[in-house]
C-alpha positions in Angstrom: -10.8 -11.3 -12.2 -10.0 -11.0 -8.6 -8.8 -7.6 -7.5 -7.9 -6.3 -4.0 -7.2 -2.7 -3.1 -5.6 -1.8 0.2 -7.4 1.5 0.5 -7.7 4.6 2.6 -11.0 6.3 1.9 -9.6 9.7 3.0 -6.9 9.6 0.3 -7.8 11.2 -3.0 -5.4 9.0 -4.9 -6.8 5.9 -3.4 -10.3 7.0 -4.2 -9.3 7.7 -7.9 -7.8 4.2 -8.1 -11.0 2.7 -6.8 -13.0 4.6 -9.4 -10.7 3.4 -12.2 -11.1 -0.2 -11.1 -14.9 0.2 -11.0 -14.9 1.9 -14.3 -13.5 -1.3 -15.8 -16.6 -3.2 -14.5 -14.7 -4.7 -11.6 -15.8 -4.6 -8.0 -12.7 -5.1 -5.9 -12.3 -6.5 -2.5 -11.6 -3.4 -0.4 -9.3 -3.5 2.6 -9.3 -0.4 4.8 -5.8 -1.1 6.0 -5.8 1.7 8.6 -8.8 0.0 10.3 -7.7 -3.6 9.9 -4.0 -3.0 10.3 -1.2 -5.1 8.8 0.4 -8.4 9.7 4.0 -9.1 9.2 3.2 -12.0 6.8 0.8 -9.8 4.8 3.3 -6.9 4.3 6.1 -9.4 3.6 4.0 -11.1 0.9 3.0 -7.8 -0.7 6.6 -6.5 -0.7 7.9 -9.7 -2.2 5.2 -9.6 -4.9 6.3 -6.0 -5.8 10.0 -6.9 -5.4 10.4 -4.0 -3.0 12.1 -3.4 0.3 10.1 -1.8 3.2 11.9 1.6 2.6 10.4 1.8 -0.9 6.9 1.5 0.7 7.5 4.0 3.5 5.0 6.9 3.3 6.4 10.1 4.9 3.7 12.7 4.2 1.0 12.8 6.8 2.6 10.1 8.9 4.8 9.9 12.0 7.8 8.6 10.0 10.0 11.6 10.7 9.2 11.8 14.4 9.8 8.0 14.7 13.3 8.5 13.1 12.4 6.3 10.2 13.6 8.6 7.5 17.2 8.0 8.4 18.7 5.7 5.6 20.4 3.6 8.3 17.1 2.4 9.7 16.9 -1.4 9.1 14.2 -3.1 7.0 13.1 -5.0 10.0 12.6 -1.8 12.0 10.7 -0.3 9.2 8.5 -3.3 8.9 7.8 -3.4 12.6 6.9 0.3 12.5 4.6 -0.2 9.6 2.7 -2.9 11.5 2.4 -0.7 14.5 1.5 2.5 12.5 -0.4 1.4 9.3 -0.4 4.9 7.9 3.4 4.5 7.2 2.6 2.2 4.2 2.2 4.0 0.9 -1.1 3.7 -0.7 -3.0 2.4 -2.5 -1.7 -1.1 -3.1 -3.6 -3.2 -5.6 -3.3 -6.9 -6.3 -4.9 -8.8 -9.1 -4.3 -12.0 -11.1 -1.8 -9.9 -13.1 0.4 -8.7 -10.2 0.8 -6.3 -7.3 1.7 -2.6 -7.3 1.4 0.8 -5.6 -1.0 2.6 -7.8 0.8 6.0 -7.9 0.0 7.6 -10.2 -3.5 6.2 -10.3 -3.3 5.1 -14.0 -0.7 2.5 -13.1 -3.6 0.3 -11.9 -4.8 -0.2 -15.4 -1.9 -2.5 -16.1 -3.4 -4.9 -13.5 -6.9 -5.0 -14.9 
């Protein structure tokens, strides 16, 4: 089974999800998305796979979302997507993809449905 985790090593939840994946005997492809950044195509594909709009993936805690004015409900999806590309921390984590689907693994146990 192919599994990818869009991971932030400093995030306790992301580390828990990685441990859960490995506990199932799977070594996932790990993408440190803060280091590598996001592309528009990549985020658009992930959002489509989860059937989400960018606002649903916007992380506020520990990010510049408020200071950038992104928490205002009137901010467009296009503007959110552009901001997420420019500031990778704005994307909620961890995102996990497998042959069974794609999701934000919060709470961590959600990942088990993909394994």
